[in-house]
C-alpha positions as CSV (number, residue, x, y, z in Angstrom):
1,K,13.1,8.9,-214.1
2,T,11.7,5.5,-213.8
3,V,8.9,3.6,-215.0
4,P,6.1,1.9,-212.8
5,G,8.1,-0.9,-210.9
6,G,10.9,1.2,-210.2
7,R,13.0,0.5,-213.4
8,V,15.3,3.5,-214.3
9,V,14.6,4.7,-217.8
10,S,17.8,5.0,-220.1
11,G,18.1,7.2,-223.0
12,T,16.9,4.7,-225.7
13,M,14.0,3.5,-223.5
14,L,13.0,7.2,-223.1
15,A,13.4,7.6,-227.0
16,N,11.0,4.3,-227.3
17,L,8.5,5.6,-224.7
18,A,8.4,8.9,-226.5
19,K,7.7,7.1,-229.9
20,S,4.9,4.9,-228.5
21,Y,3.3,8.4,-227.3
22,V,3.6,10.2,-230.6
23,D,2.3,6.9,-232.3
24,A,-0.7,6.8,-230.0
25,I,-1.6,10.6,-230.8
26,N,-0.9,10.0,-234.6
27,S,-3.5,7.3,-234.6
28,G,-6.2,9.2,-232.9
29,Q,-5.9,7.6,-229.6
30,V,-5.6,9.1,-226.1
31,P,-2.0,8.2,-224.9
32,C,-1.9,5.9,-221.9
33,L,1.3,5.4,-219.7
34,E,0.0,1.9,-218.9
35,N,0.2,0.9,-222.9
36,A,3.1,2.6,-223.3
37,V,5.3,1.1,-220.7
38,Q,3.9,-2.5,-221.8
39,A,5.0,-1.7,-225.3
40,L,8.5,-0.5,-223.8
41,A,8.8,-3.6,-221.9
42,Q,8.1,-5.9,-225.1
43,I,11.0,-3.9,-227.1
44,E,13.3,-4.1,-224.0
45,N,12.5,-7.4,-223.4
46,A,13.2,-8.7,-227.1
47,A,16.6,-6.9,-226.7
48,A,17.4,-8.5,-223.7
49,V,16.9,-11.8,-225.1
50,R,19.4,-10.7,-227.8
51,E,22.0,-9.4,-225.4
52,A,21.7,-12.6,-223.1
53,V,22.2,-14.9,-226.3
54,S,24.9,-12.7,-227.4
55,R,26.7,-13.0,-224.0
56,Y,26.3,-17.0,-224.1
57,E,28.0,-17.3,-227.2
58,E,31.0,-15.0,-226.1
59,L,31.4,-17.1,-223.1
60,I,31.0,-20.3,-224.8
61,G,33.5,-18.9,-227.5
62,K,36.0,-18.1,-224.8
63,R,35.5,-21.2,-222.5
64,M,34.7,-24.2,-224.5
65,K,37.4,-26.0,-226.2
66,L,36.3,-28.9,-228.4
67,P,36.2,-31.9,-228.4
68,T,35.7,-32.2,-224.7
69,E,36.4,-35.6,-223.3
70,T,33.2,-36.0,-221.6
71,V,29.5,-35.0,-222.0
72,E,29.5,-33.8,-218.3
73,E,32.4,-31.3,-219.1
74,L,30.2,-29.7,-222.0
75,L,27.1,-29.7,-220.0
76,E,28.8,-28.0,-217.0
77,L,30.4,-25.4,-219.2
78,H,27.0,-25.1,-220.6
79,A,25.2,-24.7,-217.3
80,E,28.0,-21.8,-216.1
81,C,27.3,-20.0,-219.5
82,E,23.7,-20.3,-219.5
83,K,23.4,-18.8,-215.7
84,E,25.4,-16.0,-216.7
85,A,23.4,-15.2,-219.8
86,T,20.4,-15.6,-217.7
87,E,21.3,-13.1,-215.1
88,V,22.3,-10.4,-218.3
89,F,18.6,-11.2,-219.3
90,M,17.0,-10.5,-215.9
91,A,19.1,-7.2,-215.3
92,R,17.5,-5.8,-218.4
93,A,14.0,-7.2,-218.5
94,F,11.1,-5.8,-216.7
95,G,7.1,-5.8,-216.8
96,N,4.8,-8.5,-217.0
97,S,5.9,-10.1,-220.1
98,I,9.3,-11.3,-218.7
99,Q,8.2,-14.8,-218.5
100,K,7.3,-14.8,-222.0
101,F,10.5,-13.6,-222.9
102,Q,12.4,-15.8,-220.7
103,L,10.9,-19.0,-222.4
104,E,12.3,-17.7,-225.7
105,L,15.6,-17.2,-224.2
106,E,15.4,-20.9,-222.7
107,L,14.4,-22.4,-226.0
108,N,17.3,-20.2,-227.7
109,L,19.8,-21.6,-225.3
110,K,18.5,-24.9,-225.8
111,E,19.0,-24.5,-229.3
112,K,22.4,-23.5,-228.7
113,K,23.4,-26.4,-226.3
114,E,22.2,-29.2,-228.9
115,E,24.2,-27.4,-231.8
116,L,27.2,-27.4,-229.5
117,C,26.5,-31.0,-228.7
118,R,26.5,-31.9,-232.5
119,K,29.3,-29.9,-233.2
120,N,31.5,-31.7,-230.2
121,E,30.4,-35.2,-231.6
122,Q,31.6,-34.3,-235.3
123,V,35.0,-32.7,-234.1
124,S,35.6,-35.7,-232.0
125,S,34.7,-38.1,-234.4
126,D,37.0,-36.3,-237.2
127,R,40.0,-36.3,-235.1
128,C,39.7,-39.8,-234.1
129,F,39.1,-41.1,-237.6
130,A,42.1,-39.1,-238.4
131,I,44.2,-40.7,-235.7
132,L,43.2,-44.1,-236.8
133,T,43.7,-43.4,-240.3
134,D,47.2,-42.4,-239.6
135,L,47.9,-45.3,-237.3
136,S,46.8,-48.1,-239.5
137,Q,48.4,-46.9,-242.9
138,E,51.0,-49.6,-241.8
139,L,48.3,-52.5,-241.7
140,E,46.7,-51.2,-244.9
141,D,49.7,-51.3,-246.9
142,G,50.3,-54.9,-245.6
143,I,46.9,-55.7,-246.5
144,A,47.4,-54.5,-249.7
145,K,50.8,-56.3,-250.3
146,G,49.3,-59.4,-249.1
147,I,51.6,-60.0,-246.4
148,Y,48.7,-61.4,-243.8
149,S,47.6,-64.0,-246.5
150,V,50.1,-66.6,-245.6
151,P,50.6,-69.2,-242.9
152,G,50.4,-67.4,-239.6
153,G,49.3,-64.3,-241.1
154,Y,46.1,-64.0,-239.0
155,Q,48.1,-64.1,-235.7
156,R,50.3,-60.9,-237.2
157,F,47.3,-59.3,-238.2
158,L,45.9,-59.4,-234.6
159,E,49.1,-58.3,-233.5
160,K,49.3,-55.4,-235.7
161,Q,45.5,-54.5,-234.7
162,H,46.0,-54.8,-231.3
163,E,49.0,-52.3,-231.6
164,I,47.3,-49.8,-233.3
165,E,44.5,-50.0,-230.4
166,E,47.2,-49.5,-227.8
167,K,48.5,-46.4,-229.6
168,Y,45.2,-45.3,-230.4
169,H,44.3,-45.4,-226.4
170,S,47.3,-43.5,-225.5
171,V,46.7,-40.6,-227.6
172,P,45.1,-37.7,-225.9
173,G,42.2,-35.3,-226.7
174,K,40.0,-37.8,-228.6
175,G,37.0,-36.5,-227.0
176,I,33.7,-38.5,-226.5
177,Q,33.6,-40.2,-230.0
178,A,36.7,-42.2,-229.3
179,G,34.7,-45.4,-228.2
180,K,32.3,-45.3,-231.4
181,A,35.1,-44.2,-233.9
182,L,37.2,-47.4,-232.5
183,E,34.0,-49.7,-232.8
184,E,33.5,-48.5,-236.4
185,F,37.2,-48.9,-237.4
186,L,37.1,-52.8,-236.0
187,K,34.0,-53.4,-237.8
188,S,35.5,-52.0,-241.2
189,K,38.1,-54.6,-241.0
190,K,36.0,-57.5,-240.1
191,S,35.4,-58.8,-243.2
192,V,39.3,-58.9,-244.0
193,A,40.0,-60.3,-240.6
194,E,37.6,-63.2,-241.2
195,S,39.3,-63.7,-244.9
196,I,42.8,-63.7,-243.7
197,L,41.6,-66.3,-240.8
198,Q,39.9,-68.8,-243.4
199,T,43.0,-68.7,-245.9
200,D,45.5,-69.2,-242.9
201,N,46.6,-72.7,-243.2
202,A,48.8,-72.9,-240.1
203,L,45.2,-72.8,-238.3
204,G,43.2,-76.1,-238.0
205,A,39.5,-76.0,-238.3
206,K,38.9,-76.0,-234.6
207,E,41.4,-73.0,-233.9
208,K,39.6,-71.2,-236.4
209,E,36.5,-71.6,-235.0
210,V,37.9,-70.4,-231.5
211,E,39.3,-67.4,-233.2
212,A,35.9,-66.8,-235.0
213,E,34.0,-66.8,-231.5
214,R,36.6,-64.5,-229.8
215,A,36.4,-61.8,-232.6
216,R,32.7,-62.1,-232.2
217,V,32.9,-61.8,-228.6
218,Q,35.2,-58.8,-228.8
219,E,32.8,-57.0,-231.1
220,A,29.6,-57.5,-228.9
221,R,31.8,-56.3,-225.7
222,L,32.5,-53.0,-228.0
223,Q,28.9,-52.6,-228.9
224,Q,27.8,-53.1,-225.2
225,Q,30.4,-50.4,-223.9
226,N,29.1,-47.8,-226.9
227,L,25.4,-48.8,-225.6
228,E,26.1,-47.9,-221.9
229,R,28.0,-44.8,-222.9
230,E,24.8,-43.6,-225.0
231,Q,22.6,-44.7,-221.9
232,A,24.8,-42.4,-219.7
233,K,24.9,-39.5,-222.3
234,L,21.0,-39.3,-222.3
235,K,20.7,-39.7,-218.8
236,Q,23.0,-36.8,-218.4
237,M,21.1,-35.0,-220.9
238,I,17.8,-35.4,-218.9
239,E,19.4,-34.3,-215.6
240,D,20.7,-31.1,-217.6
241,E,17.1,-30.5,-218.8
242,K,15.9,-30.4,-215.4
243,R,18.5,-28.4,-214.0
244,S,18.1,-25.8,-216.8
245,K,14.2,-25.6,-215.6
246,E,15.1,-25.3,-212.1
247,E,17.7,-22.4,-212.6
248,Q,15.2,-20.6,-214.9
249,I,12.5,-20.8,-212.3
250,S,15.0,-19.6,-209.4
251,Q,16.1,-16.7,-211.3
252,L,12.6,-15.7,-212.2
253,Q,11.5,-15.9,-208.8
254,K,14.4,-13.8,-207.6
255,K,13.6,-11.2,-210.4
256,M,9.7,-11.1,-209.3
257,E,10.8,-10.6,-205.6
258,Q,13.0,-7.6,-206.9
259,E,10.1,-5.9,-208.8
260,Q,7.6,-6.9,-206.1
261,K,9.9,-4.8,-203.6
262,A,10.5,-1.8,-206.2
263,W,6.5,-1.9,-206.7
264,Q,6.1,-1.5,-202.8
265,E,8.7,1.0,-202.4
266,E,7.0,3.2,-205.2
267,T,3.5,2.8,-203.7
268,D,5.0,3.9,-200.4
269,R,6.5,6.6,-201.7
270,M,3.4,7.5,-203.6
271,V,1.1,7.0,-200.5
272,Q,3.4,9.2,-198.2
273,K,3.5,12.2,-201.1
274,K,-0.6,11.9,-201.2
275,L,-0.6,12.1,-197.2
276,E,1.6,15.0,-197.3
277,E,-0.7,16.6,-199.7
278,Q,-3.8,16.0,-197.7
279,K,-2.4,17.5,-194.8
280,R,-1.2,20.6,-196.7
281,L,-4.8,20.8,-197.6
282,L,-6.2,20.3,-194.4
283,E,-3.9,22.8,-193.1
284,E,-5.1,25.3,-195.8
285,G,-8.7,24.7,-195.0
286,F,-9.3,22.9,-198.2
287,H,-11.2,20.1,-196.2
288,H,-13.4,18.9,-199.2
289,K,-10.4,18.4,-201.4
290,A,-8.5,16.6,-198.8
291,S,-11.7,14.5,-198.1
292,E,-11.6,13.8,-202.0
293,M,-7.9,12.5,-201.7
294,E,-8.9,9.6,-199.1
295,S,-10.3,7.2,-201.2
296,E,-7.2,7.3,-203.8
297,I,-4.6,7.2,-200.8
298,E,-7.0,4.0,-199.7
299,R,-6.8,2.4,-203.3
300,L,-2.9,2.9,-203.3
301,K,-2.6,1.4,-199.7
302,N,-4.8,-1.6,-200.7
303,C,-3.1,-2.0,-204.1
304,N,-1.2,-5.2,-203.1
305,A,1.7,-5.5,-205.8
306,A,2.8,-8.8,-203.7
307,S,-0.2,-10.7,-204.4
308,I,-0.3,-9.4,-208.3
309,L,3.4,-10.7,-208.8
310,K,2.7,-13.6,-207.0
311,A,0.0,-14.7,-209.4
312,V,2.4,-13.9,-212.0
313,F,4.9,-16.2,-210.6
314,D,2.7,-18.8,-209.8
315,G,1.5,-18.8,-213.3
316,V,4.9,-19.2,-214.8
317,T,5.8,-21.9,-212.7
318,G,2.7,-23.6,-213.4
319,L,3.7,-23.2,-217.4
320,V,7.5,-23.7,-216.7
321,V,7.5,-26.9,-214.5
322,P,5.4,-29.1,-217.0
323,L,7.7,-28.3,-219.8
324,V,10.5,-30.4,-217.7
325,Q,8.7,-33.5,-218.6
326,E,7.7,-32.4,-221.9
327,G,11.6,-31.4,-222.5
328,V,12.4,-34.8,-221.7
329,K,10.1,-36.7,-224.0
330,R,11.4,-34.5,-226.8
331,L,15.1,-34.8,-225.8
332,P,17.1,-35.2,-229.0
333,R,19.3,-38.5,-228.8
334,Y,22.7,-36.9,-229.6
């Protein structure tokens, strides 16, 4: 059994369809197939959204290992899972409310992506600070014991700090917060470094000035690097928003074309049946009844499903495309 548009009715769908009829009768209304099908589409499309979101979560759980080394890696995996989840939705959804529920799915998946980005950053930060804490333990012990508060101590302090940085860079799997974590670690040692520098009697005033300037340059360089990484990340997020919109429109267009074809095939079958019935009536001499069927046959022939569905798609395109710009405006800064 199918509903208008050629969608095969499952057992659950048939039960919901029957319930719509019973509810209409119980409320004193005349049962209407079109209304029942619309109500059924609402139920099925809502279920399609839930199924698609569940599929996305399942795929992410299997494929995503946090932290990722780059934002691009995370976004690529998200795009793959989003595409497959949307395909799950499109396979089940039907009717003229598809675009409404597709937008709901899109917003759901966007929230999932944002949550994933936040979690990725947190996992990366936790791992990076754990590594730095472990690597800097000897340095912290030396500071506590005052071994750097002696002539020549500042140079020893710098050497130890450089050693920590080198070891830190060699540790794999730190994730996207590696640079930011290192910047914050060095910033936390800034006051200690300045104190050691000023009390180091092995250095003259000029040498201390040079060392202070070198530290400021290094700090500025790290800040610039992190700023550039943040800008690159924001650019990637904007590009991913555009990609997502284009993918959603592409899949919706494909779905509309499929439904258009199904509607046309169904209309053709109905016309053919009416023509066969009209021919039978003429052969049996029921010319008046056969003539009455002519207007119904013409109505079916003139029922242009293609133009109806094209109007729906054009409307959705007009709704979704502007959201690209709006989505970019509201794009969160991770």
